C-alpha positions in Angstrom: -9.2 55.3 -223.3 -9.9 57.1 -220.0 -13.1 59.2 -220.0 -14.3 61.1 -216.9 -17.9 60.5 -215.9 -19.8 63.7 -216.3 -21.0 65.0 -213.0 -24.5 65.3 -214.4 -25.0 61.6 -215.3 -25.6 58.8 -212.8 -26.2 59.4 -209.1 -23.8 61.9 -207.6 -21.7 61.5 -204.5 -20.1 64.3 -202.4 -17.0 63.7 -200.4 -16.0 65.9 -197.4 -12.8 67.6 -198.3 -12.9 68.8 -194.7 -11.4 65.4 -193.7 -8.0 66.5 -195.1 -8.4 69.8 -193.2 -9.2 68.0 -190.0 -6.2 65.8 -190.2 -4.0 68.8 -191.0 -5.4 70.5 -187.9 -4.5 67.4 -185.8 -1.2 66.9 -187.4 -0.1 70.5 -187.0 -1.9 72.2 -184.2 -1.8 69.2 -182.0 1.7 68.2 -182.1 3.1 71.4 -180.7 0.6 71.9 -177.9 3.2 70.3 -175.7 6.9 69.4 -176.1 6.6 65.8 -175.0 5.6 64.2 -178.3 7.8 61.3 -179.5 10.2 61.9 -182.4 8.4 59.2 -184.5 5.2 61.2 -184.2 6.9 64.2 -185.8 8.1 61.8 -188.5 4.5 60.7 -189.1 3.5 64.4 -189.7 6.4 65.0 -192.1 5.3 61.9 -194.0 2.0 63.4 -195.0 2.2 64.9 -198.5 3.1 63.5 -201.9 2.2 66.2 -204.5 4.6 68.4 -206.5 1.9 70.6 -208.1 2.6 73.6 -205.9 5.9 75.4 -205.4 7.5 75.6 -201.9 5.5 78.4 -200.3 5.6 79.5 -196.7 3.7 77.4 -194.1 3.3 80.3 -191.7 1.8 83.7 -192.0 -1.0 84.7 -194.3 -2.0 81.8 -196.6 -4.8 80.3 -198.6 -5.5 76.5 -198.3 -7.7 74.6 -200.7 -9.5 71.5 -199.4 -10.5 69.0 -202.1 -12.9 66.1 -201.7 -12.6 63.6 -204.6 -15.5 61.3 -205.4 -13.2 58.6 -206.8 -14.0 54.9 -206.1 -10.3 54.1 -206.7 -7.2 54.4 -204.6 -4.4 56.7 -205.4 -2.8 54.1 -207.6 -5.9 53.8 -209.8 -7.2 50.5 -208.4 -10.9 50.1 -207.9 -11.8 49.8 -204.2 -12.6 46.2 -203.0 -16.2 45.1 -203.4 -16.8 44.9 -199.7 -15.5 48.5 -199.2 -17.7 49.8 -202.0 -20.7 48.0 -200.4 -19.9 49.4 -196.9 -19.7 52.9 -198.4 -22.9 52.6 -200.3 -20.9 53.5 -203.3 -21.9 51.1 -206.0 -20.4 47.8 -207.2 -17.1 46.9 -208.8 -18.8 46.3 -212.2 -20.6 49.7 -211.8 -17.3 51.5 -211.3 -15.4 49.6 -214.0 -18.1 49.5 -216.7 -21.1 51.7 -215.9 -19.6 55.1 -215.1 -20.4 55.0 -211.4 -18.2 57.4 -209.5 -15.7 59.5 -211.3 -13.0 62.1 -210.4 -15.0 65.2 -209.8 -14.1 67.4 -206.8 -17.5 67.4 -205.2 -16.2 69.3 -202.2 -14.1 72.5 -202.6 -13.5 74.8 -199.7 -11.0 77.7 -199.8 -9.7 78.5 -196.3 -7.9 81.8 -195.5 -5.4 81.9 -192.6 -4.6 85.5 -191.6 -1.1 86.5 -190.6 -0.6 86.3 -186.9 -3.7 84.3 -186.2 -7.2 85.7 -185.9 -10.5 84.8 -187.5 -10.2 82.0 -190.2 -12.6 82.4 -193.1 -13.7 79.6 -195.4 -15.6 79.8 -198.6 -17.4 76.6 -199.9 -17.6 76.5 -203.7 -20.8 75.0 -205.0 -19.9 72.0 -207.2 -22.4 73.0 -210.0 -21.0 76.5 -210.5 -20.5 76.9 -214.3 -17.0 78.3 -215.0 -14.6 78.9 -217.9 -11.6 76.7 -217.4 -8.2 78.5 -217.5 -7.1 76.0 -220.1 -9.0 73.6 -222.4 -8.9 69.8 -222.1 -9.3 67.3 -225.0 -10.9 64.1 -224.0 -12.1 61.6 -226.7 -11.8 64.2 -229.3 -14.0 66.7 -227.4 -12.5 70.0 -226.4 -13.8 71.0 -222.9 -13.4 74.7 -222.4 -16.1 75.4 -219.8 -18.3 73.4 -217.4 -18.9 72.7 -213.8 -16.1 73.7 -211.5 -15.8 70.2 -210.1 -15.2 68.7 -213.5 -11.8 70.4 -214.0 -10.1 67.6 -212.1 -11.6 64.7 -214.1 -11.0 66.4 -217.5 -7.4 67.2 -216.8 -6.8 63.7 -215.3 -8.3 61.9 -218.3 -6.4 64.0 -220.8 -3.1 63.3 -219.0 -3.7 59.6 -218.6 -4.8 59.2 -222.2 -1.6 60.9 -223.4 0.6 58.8 -221.2 -1.2 55.6 -222.1 -0.8 56.3 -225.8 3.0 56.8 -225.3 3.3 53.7 -223.0 1.5 51.0 -224.9 -2.0 51.5 -223.4 -1.4 49.7 -220.1 -2.3 51.6 -216.9 0.3 51.6 -214.1 1.0 53.4 -210.9 3.0 56.1 -212.5 0.3 57.0 -215.0 -2.3 57.0 -212.2 -0.2 59.3 -210.1 0.5 61.7 -213.0 -3.2 61.7 -213.9 -4.1 62.8 -210.3 -1.4 65.4 -210.4 -2.9 66.9 -213.5 -6.3 66.9 -211.9 -5.0 68.7 -208.8 -3.2 71.4 -210.7 -6.3 72.0 -213.0 -8.5 72.3 -209.9 -6.1 74.7 -208.2 -5.8 76.9 -211.3 -9.6 76.9 -211.8 -10.3 78.0 -208.2 -7.6 80.7 -208.4 -9.3 82.0 -211.6 -12.7 81.9 -210.1 -11.9 83.5 -206.7 -9.0 85.8 -207.8 -7.0 84.4 -204.8 -3.7 82.5 -205.0 -3.6 79.1 -203.4 -0.5 78.3 -201.2 -1.3 74.8 -200.0 -3.9 72.1 -200.5 -5.2 68.9 -198.8 -7.1 66.2 -200.8 -9.0 63.2 -199.6 -11.0 60.6 -201.6 -14.0 58.5 -200.8 -12.2 55.7 -199.0 -10.0 58.2 -197.3 -12.8 60.0 -195.6 -14.4 56.8 -194.4 -11.1 55.6 -192.9 -10.3 59.0 -191.3 -13.8 59.3 -189.8 -13.5 55.7 -188.5 -10.1 56.5 -186.9 -11.6 59.6 -185.4 -14.6 57.7 -183.9 -17.3 59.3 -186.0 -18.7 62.8 -185.7 -21.5 64.7 -183.8 -24.1 66.5 -186.0 -27.3 68.4 -185.3 -30.3 68.0 -187.6 -33.3 70.4 -187.9 -35.6 67.4 -188.5 -35.7 63.7 -189.0 -34.4 62.6 -192.5 -36.0 59.9 -194.5 -33.8 57.1 -196.0 -31.9 58.4 -199.1 -31.2 55.5 -201.5 -28.4 57.4 -203.2 -26.2 58.1 -200.2 -27.6 55.7 -197.6 -28.2 58.4 -195.0 -31.2 58.6 -192.7 -32.0 59.9 -189.2 -34.9 58.8 -187.0 -35.0 62.0 -185.0 -33.9 65.7 -185.0 -31.2 67.2 -182.9 -27.8 66.1 -181.8 -26.7 62.6 -182.7 -23.5 60.7 -183.1 -22.7 59.3 -186.6 -20.3 56.4 -187.1 -17.8 56.5 -190.1 -20.3 55.0 -192.6 -23.1 57.3 -191.6 -20.8 60.3 -191.4 -19.8 59.7 -195.0 -23.5 59.2 -196.0 -24.3 62.5 -194.2 -21.9 64.5 -196.3 -22.7 62.7 -199.5 -26.5 63.3 -199.5 -28.0 65.9 -201.7 -31.2 64.2 -203.0 -34.2 64.9 -200.8 -32.6 68.0 -199.2 -34.6 71.2 -199.5 -31.8 73.2 -201.2 -29.9 70.3 -202.8 -26.2 70.9 -203.0 -26.4 74.1 -201.0 -27.7 72.2 -198.0 -25.0 69.6 -198.5 -22.5 72.4 -198.4 -23.9 73.5 -195.0 -23.5 69.9 -193.8 -19.9 69.9 -194.8 -19.3 73.1 -192.9 -21.1 71.8 -189.8 -19.0 68.7 -189.7 -15.8 70.7 -189.6 -17.2 72.6 -186.6 -18.0 69.3 -185.0 -14.6 67.8 -185.5 -12.8 70.8 -184.1 -15.1 70.6 -181.0 -14.3 66.9 -180.6 -10.5 67.5 -180.9 -10.7 70.1 -178.1 -13.2 68.4 -175.8 -12.0 64.8 -176.0 -8.3 65.7 -175.5 -7.2 64.1 -178.7 -4.6 66.7 -179.2 -2.8 65.7 -176.0 -3.4 61.9 -176.3 -0.3 60.5 -178.0 -1.7 57.1 -178.9 -4.9 58.6 -180.4 -2.8 61.2 -182.3 -0.4 58.6 -183.7 -3.4 56.4 -184.9 -4.9 59.3 -186.7 -1.6 60.3 -188.3 -1.0 56.7 -189.4 -4.3 56.7 -191.2 -3.7 60.2 -192.6 -0.4 59.1 -194.2 -2.4 56.5 -196.3 -5.3 58.6 -197.4 -4.6 62.4 -197.3 -2.6 64.0 -200.1 -1.0 67.5 -199.5 1.6 69.4 -201.3 5.2 68.5 -200.3 6.0 72.1 -199.5 3.5 72.3 -196.7 5.4 72.1 -193.5 2.7 71.0 -191.0 5.0 71.5 -188.0 5.5 75.2 -188.9 1.8 75.5 -189.7 1.0 74.4 -186.1 1.8 77.8 -184.8 -1.0 79.2 -186.9 -3.6 76.7 -185.7 -3.2 76.5 -181.9 -6.1 78.9 -181.2 -8.5 77.5 -183.8 -12.0 76.8 -182.4 -15.3 76.6 -184.1 -16.1 80.1 -182.9 -13.2 81.8 -184.8 -13.8 79.8 -188.0 -16.4 81.4 -190.2 -17.9 79.7 -193.2 -19.6 81.3 -196.2 -20.7 79.9 -199.5 -19.9 81.6 -202.8 -23.1 83.2 -204.1 -24.9 82.1 -207.3 -27.1 84.2 -209.5 -29.5 81.5 -210.7 -29.8 78.1 -212.3 -29.5 77.1 -216.0 -29.4 74.0 -218.1 -26.2 74.0 -220.2 -25.3 71.2 -222.5 -27.9 69.0 -220.8 -26.4 69.7 -217.3 -28.1 71.5 -214.4 -25.7 74.3 -213.5 -25.4 77.3 -211.3 -24.9 80.6 -213.0 -22.5 83.0 -211.3 -21.0 86.5 -211.4 -17.3 86.1 -211.3 -16.3 89.7 -210.6 -18.8 89.8 -207.7 -17.4 86.6 -206.3 -13.9 87.9 -206.5 -14.9 91.1 -204.8 -16.7 89.3 -202.0 -13.8 86.9 -201.3 -11.2 89.7 -201.4 -13.2 91.7 -198.9 -13.6 88.7 -196.6 -10.0 87.6 -196.8 -8.6 91.1 -196.5 -11.1 93.3 -194.5 -10.3 97.0 -194.1 -8.9 98.0 -190.7 -11.5 99.0 -188.2 -11.4 102.6 -187.2 -13.2 104.2 -184.3 -14.1 107.8 -183.5 -15.8 109.2 -180.5 -18.6 110.7 -182.6 -19.3 107.4 -184.3 -19.2 105.6 -180.9 -21.7 108.1 -179.5 -24.0 107.7 -182.5 -23.8 103.9 -182.2 -24.7 104.1 -178.5 -27.8 106.1 -179.3 -29.1 103.4 -181.7 -31.7 100.9 -180.4 -30.3 97.5 -179.5 -31.4 94.2 -180.9 -33.6 92.2 -178.6 -33.8 88.7 -180.1 -35.6 87.1 -177.1 -38.6 89.4 -177.4 -38.7 89.8 -181.2 -40.9 87.5 -183.4 -39.7 87.2 -187.0 -42.0 86.3 -189.9 -40.3 85.1 -193.0 -42.0 85.1 -196.4 -40.4 83.9 -199.6 -40.9 85.8 -202.8 -37.7 84.6 -204.4 -36.6 81.6 -206.4 -34.9 79.5 -203.8 -37.3 76.8 -202.6 -37.3 76.4 -198.8 -35.2 79.5 -198.0 -37.9 81.0 -195.8 -37.7 78.0 -193.5 -34.0 78.0 -193.4 -33.8 81.7 -192.6 -36.3 81.2 -189.8 -34.4 78.3 -188.4 -31.2 80.3 -188.4 -32.8 83.2 -186.7 -34.3 81.0 -184.0 -30.8 79.5 -183.5 -29.6 83.1 -183.0 -32.2 83.7 -180.3 -35.2 85.1 -182.1 -38.8 83.9 -181.8 -40.1 82.0 -184.9 -43.1 83.6 -186.5 -45.0 82.9 -189.7 -43.1 81.1 -192.4 -44.5 80.9 -195.9 -44.5 82.4 -199.4 -45.4 85.8 -200.8 -45.8 87.4 -204.2 -42.7 87.2 -206.4 -40.3 90.0 -205.8 -36.8 91.0 -207.0 -35.3 92.4 -203.8 -35.4 91.5 -200.2 -37.1 93.9 -197.7 -37.2 94.0 -193.9 -40.2 95.6 -192.2 -40.8 96.0 -188.5 -43.6 97.0 -186.0 -43.2 99.0 -182.9 -40.6 98.1 -180.2 -38.2 96.1 -182.3 -36.3 98.6 -184.5 -33.0 97.4 -183.1 -33.7 93.8 -184.0 -34.9 94.8 -187.5 -31.8 96.9 -188.1 -29.6 94.0 -187.1 -31.4 91.5 -189.4 -31.6 94.0 -192.3 -27.8 94.5 -192.0 -27.3 90.8 -192.4 -29.2 90.9 -195.7 -27.5 94.1 -196.9 -30.7 96.2 -196.8 -32.2 98.9 -194.6 -35.1 98.1 -192.3 -38.3 100.1 -192.7 -41.1 100.6 -190.2 -44.5 99.5 -191.3 -47.9 100.0 -189.7 -49.0 96.7 -191.2 -46.5 94.7 -189.1 -47.7 93.8 -185.6 -45.9 95.3 -182.6 -42.9 93.2 -181.6 -42.6 91.6 -185.0 -40.1 91.8 -187.8 -41.2 90.8 -191.3 -38.6 89.6 -193.9 -39.8 89.5 -197.5 -37.2 87.5 -199.4 -36.6 88.5 -203.0 -34.8 86.8 -205.9 -31.6 88.4 -204.7 -31.6 86.1 -201.6 -30.3 82.6 -202.4 -28.8 81.4 -199.1 -29.0 82.2 -195.4 -26.6 85.1 -194.7 -23.5 83.9 -193.0 -23.8 86.7 -190.4 -26.9 85.0 -189.1 -25.4 81.6 -188.7 -22.1 83.0 -187.4 -23.0 86.0 -185.2 -20.2 88.3 -184.2 -18.6 87.9 -180.8 -20.3 90.0 -178.2 -23.7 89.9 -180.0 -26.7 90.3 -177.8 -28.2 87.2 -179.4 -28.7 84.2 -177.1 -28.6 81.2 -179.4 -31.2 78.5 -179.0 -31.9 75.3 -180.7 -34.3 75.1 -183.6 -35.2 71.4 -183.2 -37.4 69.3 -180.9 -36.9 65.8 -179.5 -33.6 64.8 -177.7 -31.3 67.4 -176.2 -30.2 69.6 -179.1 -28.8 72.6 -177.4 -25.6 71.7 -175.5 -23.2 71.3 -178.4 -24.9 73.6 -180.8 -25.0 76.5 -178.3 -21.7 76.0 -176.6 -19.5 75.2 -179.5 -21.1 76.8 -182.6 -22.1 73.6 -184.4 -25.2 74.6 -186.4 -28.3 72.5 -186.9 -28.7 71.7 -190.6 -31.2 70.1 -192.9 
């Protein structure tokens, strides 16, 4: 009898679904940058795929792509990874996987990417794995009917139900076909759950598991990341960092980096920001290292991708290439679906959410209204004071429920060019407020807009200072701060000390994270 491990039991592991995205970028955008690629390279690209859960939808034009990172310690045929591989990945033991519930089949990384028609800014929403949702259909596992739970558990429940039914009809012996059909059921359940949550149809998907991310990162030569501060050794993931700033991670440490959530100020939300940062890093590496024009390097990555990345068979990556040629970290914007709070449900720590609000936010981001200009509005805008980050000191005080948010907001603002001021706590409050002293109204207005509020002048705030009073309505750093619009007057600067931390973060938009 197959039973999925509940995502709230044993140590949890997060896998970077971005690896599938990265490979798809390489396999699609790269191959058509020139016309000189060998025919067998094209065959390698066409060989990536394997799933029948989605119908044959267009691979060009407007589309939504779901990236799934599976925490499984098994291969796609259901075999437990070799002991030496589990050890190298800091992912438990063979006995732990087989008999103690280590691992599982939860999608600990879910990122929904929107590609607009004709190119333009690509928007991605990370879906926190602990979001409590109602599943579009129920799943019966070991006599228990699962109708709601964490969004990342849909895969495991559907997979277990399908495998149990097939095992009962086939004498109880696992085989490759049953393992494949189980994963297919999990993929479809995840897709339907994300569609119901976001209100958006999914056209294509890419999926990678634990071993797959490691192998892909190894083939890619690791990743560059930027940390706000040194990180103490985390026994769950195996990650540590002796210093802040830019550093290169090999495949093993890259995996540990995106798996860690214990010891992070904001837990899973910080891990989500790490996942987003690595995508930015990999896009930078593809561009700067010339991988997209290096046939041997490209062929090596594609060979690895064929073994470890699953996509829907209807996704024509060659056609998709035309949509991805101009992709850079600067026109890829990440956001995280908002939560309304935390709750313990059926013994699990969950995020509570507002589904209609989420659907409205995603719809607005994926299909923004056309921008209209008028001479009167342009004149009014010209009369407004300008933001002056380099001469504005920002004090951030936390009166909300998200621990460590004041520090994260301050770090993001410094990265956007502002001067760090006081960071601390204040009396509990419901809503966020932005106050300012003399001389910095433009900066206050810009910051207030990022938080969705209106800045107010205050005699209690020193000249040259903006004061942010975070309320319970603020749960994450606003995406507009971490991804300032093109043409902004901000002059980004690093938030960390120690080794050089500015070159990559400033030039290529790779954020420093916890």
